[in-house]
Residue, then its C-alpha position, 0 to 999 in steps of 0.5 A: m498507544a501508537i498509530a503507524y501510517l504508511t503511504l505507498e505511491l504506485r505507478m502502473e505503466t501497463a494500465h490502459s484504463l481505470k479498470d486495469k488500475r483497479q484490478v492491481v489496487r484491489s489485489l494489493k489491498d486484499k493481499l495486504r489486509a489478509s497477510f498483515n491484518v492492517s487497514v488499507a485504502e486508496i487515498e489519492n489519484l483516484d481517477l488517474w490510470q497509471l498512478a495510485t496512492i495507498g494508505v496503510v494504518s495499524v495501531s499497537d502499544s509498541r512503536d517498535y512492533l509497528e515499525g517492523l510491521m510496516r517495513n514488512v508491509e512495505s516489502a510485501a507491497t513492493r513484491i505484490a505490486n511488481n508481480a501485478g505489473a506495478d512499481v512502488t515509486d515512493s513510501f512514507l512512514d509516520f507515527v502518531 
């Protein structure tokens, strides 16, 4: 069994309040959950307006499957974030 976790760091230059930030983060989380059946949570920078760190986790018997899945999640997250006025500034993929 393998566990993959992807960390995405987002920057939202257009966010002027926590409400603006939460709209972007909620939209991203909901779309990733629905599209990929993964667990998604905001894990850091909870009180900063223009920064967010998102954690994405999935479990499978195949590490290769998880690697492909997380790469697809990363590209979808980048696309979704860009459409919402945010940028994915960094990402980290690791396995347990």
